[in-house]
C-alpha positions as CSV (number, residue, x, y, z in Angstrom):
1,M,-0.2,0.0,0.0
2,N,2.9,2.3,0.8
3,E,4.5,1.7,-2.6
4,L,1.1,2.4,-4.3
5,C,0.7,5.7,-2.4
6,L,4.1,6.8,-3.4
7,L,3.1,6.1,-7.0
8,L,0.1,8.1,-6.7
9,G,2.0,10.9,-4.9
10,T,-0.3,10.9,-1.9
11,S,-0.2,9.8,1.7
12,R,-1.7,6.6,3.0
13,Q,-3.8,8.8,5.2
14,S,-5.2,10.8,2.4
15,Y,-5.7,7.7,0.3
16,Y,-8.0,6.2,3.0
17,Q,-9.7,9.6,3.4
18,G,-10.5,9.5,-0.4
19,I,-11.9,6.0,-0.2
20,K,-14.1,7.1,2.8
21,F,-15.1,10.1,1.0
22,I,-16.2,8.0,-2.1
23,Q,-18.1,5.5,0.0
24,Q,-20.0,8.4,1.9
25,K,-21.2,10.1,-1.4
26,A,-22.2,6.7,-2.7
27,Y,-24.1,6.2,0.5
28,E,-25.7,9.6,0.3
29,S,-26.6,9.1,-3.3
30,D,-28.4,6.0,-2.5
31,I,-30.3,7.7,0.3
32,I,-31.2,10.5,-2.0
33,I,-32.5,8.2,-4.8
34,E,-34.6,6.5,-2.1
35,E,-36.3,9.9,-1.4
36,V,-36.7,10.5,-5.0
37,L,-38.5,7.2,-5.5
38,R,-40.8,8.0,-2.6
39,Y,-41.9,11.3,-4.2
40,R,-42.2,9.6,-7.6
41,K,-44.6,7.0,-6.3
42,H,-47.2,9.6,-6.3
43,Q,-46.0,11.9,-9.0
44,K,-44.3,9.7,-11.5
45,R,-42.9,12.7,-13.6
46,L,-42.2,15.3,-11.1
47,G,-39.3,17.2,-12.5
48,T,-35.8,17.5,-11.0
49,R,-36.1,21.2,-9.9
50,K,-39.2,20.7,-8.1
51,L,-37.9,17.5,-6.6
52,L,-34.9,19.3,-5.3
53,D,-37.0,22.1,-3.7
54,E,-39.4,19.7,-2.2
55,M,-36.4,17.6,-0.7
56,Q,-34.8,20.6,1.0
57,G,-35.9,19.7,4.5
58,F,-34.9,16.1,4.0
59,L,-31.5,17.0,2.8
60,T,-31.0,19.5,5.7
61,S,-32.1,17.0,8.4
62,H,-29.5,14.6,7.0
63,N,-26.6,17.0,6.4
64,F,-26.9,16.2,2.8
65,R,-25.5,18.8,0.2
66,I,-26.5,18.6,-3.5
67,G,-27.0,21.2,-6.1
68,R,-29.2,21.5,-8.9
69,D,-26.4,20.3,-11.7
70,A,-25.4,17.5,-9.2
71,M,-29.1,16.4,-8.9
72,F,-29.5,16.4,-12.7
73,G,-26.4,14.4,-12.9
74,L,-27.5,11.8,-10.3
75,L,-30.8,11.3,-11.8
76,Q,-29.3,10.9,-15.4
77,E,-26.9,8.3,-14.0
78,R,-29.8,6.3,-12.4
79,G,-32.0,6.7,-15.5
80,L,-34.5,8.8,-13.6
81,L,-34.6,12.1,-15.6
82,I,-38.0,12.9,-17.1
83,T,-38.2,13.3,-20.6
84,K,-41.0,15.5,-22.2
85,R,-43.9,13.7,-23.8
86,K,-44.8,14.6,-27.4
87,R,-48.2,16.4,-27.5
88,R,-50.6,15.3,-29.9
89,G,-53.1,17.7,-31.6
90,F,-56.6,16.9,-31.3
91,V,-59.6,19.2,-31.7
92,T,-61.9,19.1,-28.7
93,T,-64.3,22.0,-29.2
94,L,-66.3,23.9,-32.1
95,S,-66.2,27.7,-32.0
96,K,-68.4,28.3,-35.0
97,H,-71.9,28.5,-33.5
98,R,-74.9,30.6,-33.0
99,F,-74.4,31.4,-29.3
100,K,-73.3,34.8,-28.0
101,K,-69.6,35.2,-27.6
102,Y,-68.3,37.3,-24.7
103,P,-65.4,39.8,-24.6
104,N,-62.0,39.1,-22.8
105,I,-62.4,41.2,-19.6
106,I,-59.3,40.0,-17.7
107,R,-56.4,41.2,-19.9
108,D,-54.9,43.4,-17.1
109,F,-56.7,41.5,-14.1
110,V,-54.3,40.0,-11.7
111,P,-56.2,38.1,-8.9
112,I,-54.8,38.6,-5.4
113,A,-57.0,36.1,-3.6
114,P,-58.8,32.7,-4.3
115,N,-62.3,32.6,-6.2
116,Q,-61.8,36.0,-8.1
117,L,-60.9,34.4,-11.4
118,W,-61.7,30.8,-12.6
119,V,-60.3,29.6,-16.0
120,S,-61.7,26.7,-17.9
121,D,-60.8,24.3,-20.7
122,I,-61.4,21.0,-22.2
123,T,-58.7,18.5,-23.1
124,Y,-58.8,14.8,-24.6
125,V,-58.0,11.7,-22.7
126,H,-56.8,8.8,-24.8
127,L,-58.6,5.5,-24.2
128,A,-57.7,2.2,-25.8
129,S,-60.9,2.3,-27.8
130,G,-61.1,6.0,-28.6
131,F,-61.2,9.2,-26.6
132,A,-62.8,10.9,-23.3
133,Y,-62.9,14.5,-22.6
134,L,-61.7,16.1,-19.3
135,S,-63.2,19.4,-18.4
136,L,-61.3,21.3,-16.0
137,I,-61.9,24.6,-13.9
138,T,-58.7,26.1,-12.2
139,D,-58.6,28.9,-9.7
140,A,-56.3,31.6,-11.3
141,Y,-54.7,32.8,-8.1
142,S,-54.2,29.6,-6.2
143,R,-53.8,27.2,-9.4
144,K,-56.0,24.8,-7.5
145,I,-58.4,22.6,-9.8
146,V,-61.7,23.5,-8.3
147,G,-63.8,21.5,-10.7
148,F,-63.3,18.6,-13.2
149,Y,-65.3,16.1,-14.9
150,L,-64.4,13.3,-17.5
151,S,-67.1,12.8,-20.1
152,I,-67.5,10.3,-23.0
153,D,-68.6,13.0,-25.4
154,L,-68.1,16.6,-26.2
155,T,-71.7,17.9,-25.1
156,A,-72.0,20.7,-22.5
157,S,-72.6,18.2,-19.8
158,G,-68.9,17.8,-19.0
159,P,-68.3,21.5,-18.6
160,L,-71.5,22.0,-16.6
161,N,-70.6,19.0,-14.1
162,A,-67.2,20.6,-13.5
163,L,-68.7,23.8,-13.0
164,K,-71.2,22.5,-10.5
165,M,-68.5,20.9,-8.7
166,A,-66.5,24.1,-8.4
167,L,-69.4,26.0,-7.0
168,I,-70.3,23.4,-4.4
169,G,-66.6,23.5,-3.1
170,N,-66.3,27.2,-3.2
171,P,-69.5,28.9,-1.8
172,E,-67.6,32.4,-1.1
173,R,-67.1,33.8,-4.5
174,T,-68.2,37.5,-4.6
175,G,-67.2,39.2,-7.8
176,L,-65.9,36.1,-9.4
177,I,-65.1,36.1,-13.1
178,H,-65.3,33.0,-15.2
179,H,-62.8,32.9,-18.3
180,S,-62.9,30.3,-21.0
181,D,-62.3,30.1,-24.8
182,R,-65.3,30.8,-27.2
183,E,-66.3,27.3,-27.7
184,V,-70.1,26.1,-27.9
185,Q,-69.8,24.1,-24.5
186,Y,-69.1,27.6,-22.7
187,C,-71.3,29.6,-24.8
188,C,-74.5,27.5,-24.8
189,D,-77.5,28.7,-23.0
190,A,-77.5,26.2,-20.0
191,Y,-73.7,27.1,-19.2
192,V,-74.2,30.8,-19.3
193,K,-77.4,30.7,-17.5
194,L,-75.8,28.8,-14.7
195,L,-73.0,31.6,-14.6
196,R,-75.6,34.4,-14.6
197,D,-77.8,32.7,-11.9
198,K,-74.7,32.6,-9.6
199,K,-73.8,36.1,-10.5
200,I,-70.6,35.3,-12.2
201,K,-69.1,37.6,-14.7
202,V,-68.4,35.9,-18.0
203,S,-65.0,36.4,-19.9
204,M,-63.9,34.7,-23.1
205,T,-60.8,34.6,-25.5
206,E,-61.1,36.6,-28.6
207,N,-58.3,35.9,-30.9
208,G,-57.8,32.1,-30.7
209,D,-54.4,32.6,-29.1
210,P,-53.6,30.0,-26.4
211,L,-51.9,32.8,-24.2
212,E,-55.4,34.3,-23.8
213,N,-56.2,31.1,-21.5
214,A,-52.5,30.3,-20.5
215,I,-53.1,29.1,-17.1
216,A,-55.8,26.6,-18.1
217,E,-53.6,25.3,-20.7
218,R,-50.8,25.1,-18.4
219,V,-52.7,22.9,-16.0
220,N,-53.9,20.6,-18.8
221,G,-50.1,20.1,-19.8
222,I,-49.0,19.4,-16.2
223,L,-51.7,16.7,-15.8
224,K,-50.9,15.0,-19.1
225,Q,-47.2,15.3,-19.0
226,E,-46.7,14.5,-15.3
227,L,-49.6,12.8,-13.6
228,L,-51.6,10.9,-16.2
229,E,-51.0,7.8,-18.5
230,E,-50.7,8.3,-22.2
231,V,-53.3,5.8,-22.8
232,F,-56.1,4.3,-20.4
233,P,-57.7,0.9,-21.1
234,D,-61.3,2.3,-20.4
235,Y,-63.5,5.0,-19.2
236,K,-63.7,3.8,-15.7
237,V,-60.0,3.5,-15.1
238,A,-59.4,7.0,-16.7
239,Q,-62.1,8.3,-14.4
240,K,-60.5,6.9,-11.3
241,A,-57.1,8.0,-12.4
242,I,-58.1,11.6,-13.1
243,A,-59.6,12.0,-9.6
244,I,-56.4,10.7,-8.0
245,A,-54.3,13.0,-10.5
246,C,-56.3,16.1,-9.5
247,S,-55.9,15.5,-6.0
248,T,-52.2,14.8,-6.2
249,Y,-51.9,18.0,-8.2
250,N,-53.8,20.0,-5.7
251,H,-52.0,18.6,-2.6
252,L,-48.7,17.5,-3.4
253,R,-47.4,19.1,-6.4
254,P,-45.4,22.5,-5.8
255,H,-46.0,25.4,-8.1
256,G,-43.3,27.7,-9.2
257,S,-46.1,30.5,-10.0
258,I,-47.4,30.6,-6.5
259,D,-44.1,30.6,-4.4
260,N,-43.6,26.9,-4.7
261,L,-46.7,26.3,-2.5
262,K,-49.1,23.3,-3.3
263,P,-52.4,24.7,-4.8
264,A,-54.5,23.6,-1.9
265,E,-52.2,25.7,0.4
266,A,-52.3,28.7,-1.9
267,H,-56.1,28.6,-1.9
268,Q,-56.1,29.4,2.0
269,K,-54.0,32.6,1.4
270,S,-54.3,36.0,-0.1
271,G,-52.1,38.6,-1.4
272,E,-49.5,38.6,-4.1
273,L,-47.6,35.2,-4.4
274,K,-44.1,35.3,-5.5
275,K,-43.1,33.7,-8.8
276,R,-40.2,31.4,-8.4
277,W,-39.4,31.3,-12.1
278,K,-38.2,33.6,-14.9
279,N,-39.3,33.4,-18.6
280,Y,-36.7,33.6,-21.3
281,W,-37.4,37.4,-22.0
282,Q,-36.6,38.3,-18.2
283,L,-33.3,36.2,-18.4
284,K,-32.3,37.8,-21.7
285,Q,-33.0,41.3,-20.1
286,E,-31.0,40.6,-17.1
287,K,-28.1,39.4,-19.2
288,E,-28.1,42.5,-21.4
289,D,-28.3,44.8,-18.4
290,C,-25.2,43.0,-16.8
291,M,-23.3,43.6,-20.2
292,V,-24.0,47.5,-20.1
């Protein structure tokens, strides 16, 4: 051993310290991966950044230190990095119809409490024998899914049932605005009448731009990218999985747009919630400012 240490240009003590360090890091990595798998049990596609943020208490209590890049490297090494699914285009709604279309009244509106603005959308769910259609209503302030319903067709019954669920679960909603696209399900007499009866203001997109209903689109994406299977064997299995996914999303998944809170937590708060992310244009502007 002494001869080997001489060849390596190090002391016997340093050699054994190095071996001990490598063993300790391997042990820490295994423990961290066990915790990652515990989170992934309920959120199979939870991203690395959110995992790292969620695990801070665990890491601190074990005196483990691991940064973002090291975490990405560890998950890549263990084959646990999440790859983004390809989104399929599928038409779920019809915008050419006889019903009244309402203006967009939320362009400059920023909610500062729950139940000031709800956003609605419909997305498809792939079944082995066809499709089902998921209607979602999300609170724009807390990002909580307040209403959902999986329907076997594209009639207004799906959105109506999602709306009824949201109304029952949120009785305090003075001044609420309901925002959606201009599709027939949201413009039809039955849907608008229910909103009017509950004294809810109606707002709709105007130009067909997804950014006009960005929050609803984002929630759809999270559910399909992270919490739902790509294909379900039948309607009943999908129905149960969606109920679990919505509960997981509301109670377990942190959201960068609401100070890394879970939506159910944010739904109990009021006042401005800090965004924990920066978009491309913010980062580009900061880089340009530093170069001045």
